[in-house]
C-alpha positions in Angstrom: 146.6 163.7 93.5 145.1 162.8 90.4 143.4 166.1 89.3 140.0 166.2 87.3 141.0 167.4 83.5 139.3 169.9 81.6 137.6 168.3 78.4 140.1 169.7 76.0 142.9 167.9 78.2 140.8 164.6 78.1 140.3 164.9 74.4 144.1 165.5 73.8 144.9 162.4 76.0 142.3 160.1 74.0 144.2 161.1 70.6 146.5 158.4 69.6 150.1 159.1 70.6 153.1 159.3 68.3 153.4 155.5 68.5 150.4 154.5 66.9 150.7 153.6 63.4 148.8 154.6 60.6 145.7 152.4 59.8 147.0 150.6 56.6 146.7 147.4 55.0 150.0 146.2 56.7 148.1 146.2 60.1 145.7 143.2 58.7 148.7 141.0 58.5 150.1 139.3 61.6 154.1 139.3 61.3 156.3 137.2 63.5 155.6 134.2 65.6 152.2 132.9 66.2 151.3 134.3 69.8 149.3 131.3 70.6 152.3 129.1 70.3 154.2 131.0 72.7 154.8 129.1 76.1 154.6 130.8 79.2 158.0 131.8 80.7 158.8 129.1 83.5 161.6 131.4 85.4 158.8 133.4 87.4 156.9 132.0 90.6 153.7 130.9 89.3 150.8 130.0 91.6 149.5 126.5 91.6 147.2 126.0 94.7 145.3 128.0 97.6 147.0 127.6 100.7 144.1 126.4 102.8 143.5 123.5 100.5 146.6 122.2 101.3 146.0 120.5 104.8 149.1 119.0 107.2 149.6 115.8 106.5 148.2 115.8 103.1 149.2 115.9 99.4 147.7 118.0 96.7 147.9 117.4 93.2 148.2 120.3 90.8 149.8 120.9 87.6 151.8 123.6 85.7 151.6 123.1 81.9 152.5 119.7 81.0 154.1 118.7 84.4 151.9 117.1 87.1 153.1 118.5 90.5 152.2 117.3 94.1 152.2 119.9 97.1 152.9 118.5 100.5 152.6 120.0 103.8 154.1 117.8 106.6 152.2 116.4 109.5 153.4 119.2 111.8 152.0 121.8 109.7 155.4 123.2 108.5 156.2 124.6 105.3 155.1 123.1 102.2 157.2 121.8 99.4 156.6 120.9 95.7 157.7 117.6 93.9 157.1 115.9 90.6 153.9 114.0 91.1 155.2 110.9 89.8 156.9 108.0 91.9 160.3 107.4 90.4 159.5 103.6 90.6 156.4 103.1 88.5 155.8 106.5 87.8 152.4 106.3 89.8 151.1 109.8 91.4 152.5 110.5 94.7 149.4 112.9 95.2 148.0 109.3 95.9 149.9 108.4 98.6 150.0 109.5 102.3 152.3 112.1 104.3 154.1 110.3 107.0 155.9 113.0 109.2 158.0 114.9 106.5 158.0 112.6 104.0 155.5 111.6 101.2 155.1 107.6 100.6 153.9 106.3 97.2 150.6 104.4 97.6 152.0 101.3 95.7 155.1 100.4 97.1 155.8 102.9 99.9 159.0 104.6 98.6 159.3 107.8 100.7 160.6 111.1 99.3 161.5 114.2 101.4 161.3 117.9 100.3 164.4 117.7 98.4 163.0 114.8 96.2 165.3 112.4 97.5 164.1 108.7 98.0 165.1 108.5 101.7 163.6 104.5 101.8 162.5 101.5 100.1 161.0 99.7 102.7 161.2 96.2 101.2 165.0 96.5 100.8 165.9 98.7 103.9 168.9 100.1 103.0 169.8 103.7 102.0 170.6 105.0 98.3 168.6 102.1 96.5 165.5 104.4 95.1 166.0 107.2 92.7 164.8 110.5 93.5 162.3 113.0 91.6 162.4 116.3 90.9 161.8 119.0 93.3 160.5 122.7 92.6 161.2 125.9 94.6 158.0 126.6 96.7 156.7 129.6 98.4 153.6 130.9 100.1 152.1 134.3 99.6 148.9 136.1 100.2 147.2 132.7 100.5 148.7 131.5 97.6 151.3 128.6 96.8 153.8 129.5 94.2 156.5 127.1 92.5 159.2 128.1 90.3 159.1 125.5 87.3 162.1 127.0 85.6 165.7 127.1 86.3 166.0 126.6 90.1 169.2 128.8 90.2 167.2 131.8 89.1 164.6 131.6 91.9 166.1 133.3 94.4 166.7 136.5 92.5 163.0 136.4 91.4 160.6 138.0 93.9 157.7 136.1 95.1 154.5 138.4 94.4 152.4 139.8 96.8 148.9 139.7 95.2 146.7 142.5 95.6 145.8 143.9 99.0 145.2 140.7 100.9 147.4 141.8 103.8 145.8 145.1 103.7 142.7 145.3 106.5 141.3 148.3 104.9 140.5 146.1 102.0 138.0 143.0 101.9 139.3 140.4 99.4 137.7 137.5 97.6 139.3 134.8 95.6 138.6 133.3 92.5 140.1 130.3 90.5 138.2 129.4 87.6 139.7 127.2 84.8 139.4 128.4 81.1 139.5 126.5 77.8 142.1 128.8 76.1 145.6 130.3 75.5 146.9 132.3 78.4 147.3 135.1 76.2 143.5 135.5 75.7 143.2 136.1 79.1 145.8 139.0 78.9 144.1 140.7 75.8 140.7 140.5 77.2 141.4 142.5 80.3 143.8 145.0 79.1 141.5 146.0 76.2 138.5 147.8 78.0 136.9 148.8 74.7 134.6 145.7 74.7 131.7 146.9 77.2 129.4 145.8 74.3 129.9 142.4 75.7 128.8 143.2 79.3 125.9 145.5 78.3 123.5 143.2 79.9 125.5 143.3 83.5 126.5 147.1 83.2 124.0 148.8 81.0 125.1 151.3 78.6 128.5 152.6 79.3 131.7 153.3 77.1 135.3 153.2 77.9 137.3 156.4 77.4 140.9 155.6 76.8 143.5 158.0 78.9 146.8 157.1 77.9 149.3 154.2 77.8 152.6 153.3 79.4 155.0 150.4 78.2 158.5 149.1 79.4 160.8 146.2 79.0 158.6 144.1 81.0 155.2 145.8 81.3 152.4 147.5 79.5 149.8 149.5 81.1 146.8 151.1 79.8 144.2 153.8 81.6 140.9 154.1 80.9 137.6 156.1 82.4 133.9 155.0 82.0 131.2 157.3 80.9 127.2 156.0 81.4 125.7 156.2 78.2 122.4 155.7 79.6 120.0 153.5 82.0 120.7 153.0 85.9 123.9 151.9 87.2 123.9 148.6 89.2 124.6 148.5 92.8 127.7 146.0 92.2 129.1 148.5 89.5 128.8 151.4 91.8 131.0 149.6 94.6 133.6 149.0 91.6 133.6 151.7 89.5 132.3 154.7 91.3 129.1 156.5 91.1 128.3 157.6 87.5 125.9 160.5 86.4 123.2 159.6 83.8 121.2 161.3 81.6 124.4 163.8 81.1 126.2 163.9 77.6 129.3 161.4 77.5 131.7 164.0 76.6 130.2 166.2 79.6 130.5 163.5 82.4 133.9 164.3 84.5 136.7 161.9 85.1 135.6 160.7 88.3 138.0 157.6 88.7 141.0 156.3 86.5 140.9 152.4 85.9 144.7 151.3 85.1 145.2 147.7 83.7 148.8 146.5 84.0 150.6 143.2 82.7 153.9 143.0 84.6 154.9 140.0 82.7 153.6 137.4 83.6 151.1 139.0 86.1 148.1 141.1 85.6 146.5 143.6 87.6 143.4 146.3 87.5 143.5 148.9 90.0 140.8 151.6 90.2 141.8 155.2 91.9 139.3 157.9 92.7 139.5 161.4 91.5 141.7 162.1 94.5 144.1 159.3 93.4 142.9 157.0 96.4 143.0 153.4 95.4 139.6 151.9 95.9 139.6 148.6 93.9 142.9 146.2 93.1 142.5 143.2 91.1 145.7 140.6 90.8 145.5 137.7 88.6 148.0 135.1 87.1 147.0 132.7 84.1 148.5 129.3 84.8 148.8 127.2 81.7 147.8 123.6 81.3 148.2 121.0 79.1 151.2 120.1 76.9 150.1 122.4 74.3 149.2 125.5 77.1 145.7 125.9 75.4 143.9 125.7 78.9 144.3 128.0 81.7 143.9 127.6 85.4 143.3 131.4 86.5 144.3 132.5 90.2 143.1 136.0 91.1 142.2 138.1 94.0 140.1 140.9 94.1 140.5 143.7 97.1 137.7 146.3 97.5 138.5 149.4 99.8 136.1 149.5 102.5 133.9 152.4 103.1 133.4 154.6 106.1 130.8 152.3 107.4 132.4 148.9 106.7 129.7 146.9 107.4 127.9 148.3 104.2 130.8 146.4 102.1 130.0 143.3 104.0 126.3 143.7 103.2 126.7 144.1 99.5 129.7 141.5 99.3 127.5 138.7 98.1 126.0 141.2 95.2 129.5 142.0 94.4 130.3 138.3 94.3 127.2 137.5 91.6 128.3 140.7 89.5 131.8 140.0 89.0 131.2 136.3 88.6 128.7 137.1 85.7 131.3 139.3 84.1 133.7 136.8 84.2 131.5 134.0 82.7 131.0 136.5 79.8 134.9 137.2 79.3 135.2 133.4 79.5 132.6 132.5 76.8 134.4 135.0 74.4 137.7 134.0 75.0 137.1 130.3 74.7 135.3 131.4 71.2 138.7 132.9 70.4 140.5 129.6 71.0 137.9 127.7 68.9 138.2 130.0 66.1 142.4 129.5 66.4 142.0 125.9 66.1 139.4 126.0 63.3 141.6 128.6 61.2 145.2 126.8 62.2 146.3 129.5 63.7 146.3 133.2 64.6 144.0 135.3 62.1 143.4 138.3 64.7 143.2 141.8 63.0 144.4 144.0 65.9 144.4 147.8 65.4 144.3 149.1 69.0 147.9 150.1 69.8 148.0 149.1 73.7 147.2 145.4 72.6 149.8 145.3 69.8 152.2 146.4 72.7 151.2 143.9 74.7 151.3 141.2 72.3 155.0 142.2 71.5 155.4 142.1 75.3 154.1 138.3 75.7 156.0 137.4 72.7 159.4 138.5 73.6 159.0 137.2 77.2 157.6 133.7 76.8 159.1 131.0 75.0 158.4 129.5 71.5 156.6 126.2 72.1 159.1 124.5 69.7 162.2 125.5 71.7 160.8 123.9 74.9 
């Protein structure tokens, strides 16, 4: 159980830990490779579509980084499969074709490809073994998402497919979001991990401040914990649903820790969870940032936000539209700012970030050592 701590304990947790370096001039100099030139590691399950968009007997075009991909659900509604979205004949997108039973046929000459990517027929030659096949990707569905494994297929069976947020938990109500953002995926990780940017959301959330409660890190994860205190003004209803009730007109240093917000990047995914003062999970956000384009400087986001239903469950249903508007406005503010960061990176010709927050420095190290340098791919 997460117990409320004394003011002295809270103050101790907020002091820099032993791993935080002194703020010296060397902090203002980037060392090592440019993070924005580090590609996402393909040897993980990455979402590329929502399951409900892949209807039986239909082909759906999507993309991972510079690779066009077609997702196919057979006419009988069976398991989906994923292929390179280029016919081996003239490289026309297979997603422009049609599904014929279990196979997808090119719209141009009717070449047919099965779930393994094999060309099973060239209609006008009518004999096997003539057409060349296309690349097939390991493909799985989980939590209403279609995941592919763009890396080494031999590795796929050893990597678990994520179960996002609380999508299968009836005690939670879940909404989907999938905005496209014109920035490198690493900007998205940094934005959510660093909760010290509440100045950006002052129009939506009023006068609040984050309180850093500590961090953890490991070989494949970085985690930061925060609490929030209200500095003034009324608390919006939607914020109360997400972060709990905050008292007003109380000095920040005297406000209790009513909830803990935990942000975690467990490569390559990111989560944000809110636990109340009794340790119960009340909100769970899961997000994946899928690179788009050869340079991976655009990102397709796939996210699920799960909110715990209160005792009177209908209250959350009534407030759901308000919560959706609120979270969308918050995200649009984040979207605008990370796109400005990407624009600055292009204009300056590289990464000039001045990073002094230990959590983000640890995050950047995780993303660099876990990813693949662009020139290596």
